[in-house]
N, C-alpha and C positions, 0 to 999 in steps of 0.2 A: 507525492506532489511537492514541488518546491514552495517554500514560504516567500511571499512577495510583500514587501512593505510599500505602501502607496501614500504619498502626501497629498492632502486635499487641495481643492481650488482655493485661492486667496480671496475668499468671499468677504473678508474684512476690509478689502481695499475698494475704492470707487470703481464704477464701470467707465470704460473708455469706449465710445461709440465709433463705428466706421464712418467715413472711409479710413482704412489703415494705410500708413506709408509703407514703402518697400522695406525699410528697416524694421518697422513693427511686425510686418508679415514674417520676416526672417526669424525674429525672436519668438513669435508664436509657433512657428514650425519647429523650432528647437524645443519649446515646451512640450509639444505633442510627441516629439521623438524621445523624450526622457522617460525611461521605464518606470522611474520612481514617482513621477508626477501623475496626478489624476487627469486623464485626458478629457477634452471636450468631445462628447459623443452624442449621436442622434438618439433621442429617446424612442424613436420608432423601430430602430434596428439594434439598439445597444445590447439586447438580450439574444439577438439572433446570431450575429457574427461580430465578435468584439473588435477585431482589428479592422474589419471592413466598415465598421460604423463610426470610426474616428472622423470628426469634422475637419475639413481642410480650410485653413485661413486664406483669404485673398483680399483685395482692396475693399470689397463691399461687405466683408464679414466672414462668418464661418458657414461652409456649405457641406451638406452630407454627400459623400461620394459613393454611397452604397449602390451596388448594382446586383441584379440577380442573373444567374447564368441563362435563364430562359428569356429574359428581356434586358439585354445589356444596354440598350439605348434608352431605356426608361429610367430617368433620374429621379431621385428623391427631392422633394421640394423644400425640405426643412432647412431653414437659414437662421443664424443668430448674428445680429449686427453689432455686438459689443464683446468686450473682453475685460476681465478684471485688470486693474492697473498693475497688480503684482505679477501678472503673467507677462507684462511688457518690461519688467525690470531686468536689465541685463545681468545685474549681480545675482538676483534671485535665481534666474535661469542657469547661470554658470554654477551656482551652488548645487542646484538639482542635478546638473550633469555630473558634477564631481561625486555626488552621493549615489548616483544610479549604478546599478549592477545589472548587466545583461545576463540573465539566467539561461544557460544552455543545457537542456535536459537531454543528454546523450542517450540514455537508456530507453526513452520513449520515442523510438524512431520508426515505429510501424504505423503507417498511414492507412493501412488496409482496413476496411470495414467488414471483411469476410470473417464470420465466426469461426473460432477454432474448436475442434472436438477431439475427444480422446477415444481412440479405437482399440478394441480388444485384439488379441492375437488372432482370434477366429475371423474377425472382420477383415483384418489385413491379409490373412491367408486366402479368404474368398476373393478379395480384390486382386491379389497376385495371380490367381488362376482365372481371372475374368468371369467370376461367378458372383458378382456383387449383388447381394440381397440384404442391404443394410436396414436395420431397424433404427430409424433416426430417433425415436423416443428413447430407446435404450441407450443410444450414444449420448443424447443430451443428459440423461440421468447420470451416466458414468462421468461425464465432464463436470457436472455440478458436485458430485461426491469427491472427485479428484481435486477440485479446487479447494473444497473445505478441508480435505485431508492435508493438503499442502499448508493451509493455515495452521493446523495443529502442529505439524512438523516444524514449521518456522518458529512458532511461538515457544515450543519446547526447547529449541536450540539456543535461545537467549540465556538459558541456564548455564551454558558452557563457560561464558566469560565470567560470570559471578563465581562459579565454582573455582575457576582459575585464580581469581583474586583471593578467595578464602585460603587456597593452598599456599599462596605467597605469604599471606599474613601469618599462617600457622608455622610455616617453615622458616620465615625470615632469612632467606638465602643471602649470601654475600654479594652475589651478582643477580639482582632481581630480573634485569632485562634478559640475560642469558637463560635464566630459569623459565621466564615467560615464553621465550621462543621454544623451549622444550615442551612446555605445556600446550602450546598451540597445536602440537602434533597429536595430542591425546584426544580420544573420543570421550564423550560425556560420561559414559559408564566408568571408565578408568579414572576420571577426575573425581567422581563421587567416592569410589573405593579408596582413593588416596586420602580424601578428607576424613573418611571414617577411620582409616588407619592412624592418622595423626591425632584425631580426637581420642582414640582408645589408648594411645601411648603417652600423651602429654597434656591433654586439656583437663580443665576442671570437671568434676563429676556433673555439675549442673549444666555446663555447656554441652557435654556429651549427651546427657539425658534429654535436653531440650532440642537437640538438633533434629530438624524435620526430615529424617531419613526415609520414613515410610511414604510421605507425600512426594518426595523427590524421586524415589525409586519408581513409584506408580506412574509419574509423569514420563520418566525416561522409558519405562517398559512400554507404555502406550505409544510413545513416539517411535520406538523401534518396531513395534507391531505394524504401525501404519506405514513406516518407511520401507519395510521388507515384505509387504503384503500385496497380493493381487486382488482386485475387487471383481467379482463376477455376479452376473444376474441369474437368479434361481427362480424358476416358476414351478408351482405345484401342479399336479394333475387337477383338472376341473372336478369340482365336487358340488353336491346340491347346496343351493343357497339356504341358509338356516332361517331367513326371514321372508321367504317367498318362493315363487316358482323360478325355474331356471338354474343355472350353475354359476359358480364363482371360481375365480382363479387368483391365488395368492402369489404375489411377486415380491421377492426379497432380494437385497444385495448382500453378499457375504464377502468378508475379508479373509483370504486364505494366506497364511504365513508360508513363504517360500522355503523357510528353513524347517519348521516343525510340521508343515502340511495341515495344521489345525485350521479350521474354518469357523467363523462366527458371524452373526448378523452385524451389519454396519448401517447406521441411520444418520440422517442429517442432524437430528436433535442430539444424538449421542456425540457426534463430532463437535457440536456447539459446546456441550459439557466438557469435552476434552480440551477445547481452547480455554475455557474458564479454569479448568483444573491446572493447566500449565501456568496460567497467570497467577493462580493462588499459590502454587509451589514456589514460583519466583519470589512472590511477596513474603512468604514464610521464611525463605532463606535470607532475604534482605533484612527482615526484622531480627532474625537470629544473629546475623552479622553485626548489625548495629548494637545489639544488646551485649554481645560477647567479645567482639573484636575491635570495637572503637577505641581509639587512642585516648 
């Protein structure tokens, strides 16, 4: 989300009561239009719909223009018959307008409330042949696991930039920008191998010894496993319940590596630990960089 700075109402100035002149109304509307200014809003609807709860100034004061889709003719009765003098100051409003920045969030352009789900190849195959028999609980579980898996992959990827900086500091190239452009084409594993090579050939023994290679390789390996794996739902055969009559069914989700074909259990709690491990690996590398490569 974008960071928005908002300047509060000038409550340290006296109140000016309606009726407002046409000139005052024009200034108040400019105040309401400034993104950086705290707007006058209806307390009844301020937490419901932010933009629709803005009060509108007219000759008799501020009026709430909130309407509901179901009852468009039913108006809110909330009215404020005063404004702070600072809101009527032309210079103050002009300053707010100059400081205001209209934030345009291009990436968040999906207004649909329809939930998105992750479907397996089997689900899509059935749908293609018009034999849809989807297990929506299974689809919801897969979506939740995939979302958290993506967090781990994203968190691990931030190591790439820091490893690139470490390489530049160790190599001290004549043209750092050209070298950085080359490094931008390298995958994270290749970057780490280059750092280890540089440490082995020219770094101090203490810097080489204290380098957190095991922690970094573990984070990278886990990132690669998650990025190159398929998650599948595995259900056991029903078995007698150990704590009473009836039978039980154990359901697990497994991560199958597309390259090695190895499969292992994957859990939400385990993915949480993977996120923390990626953060810890970055922090360890940052501490090492400060201790060994600071000017």
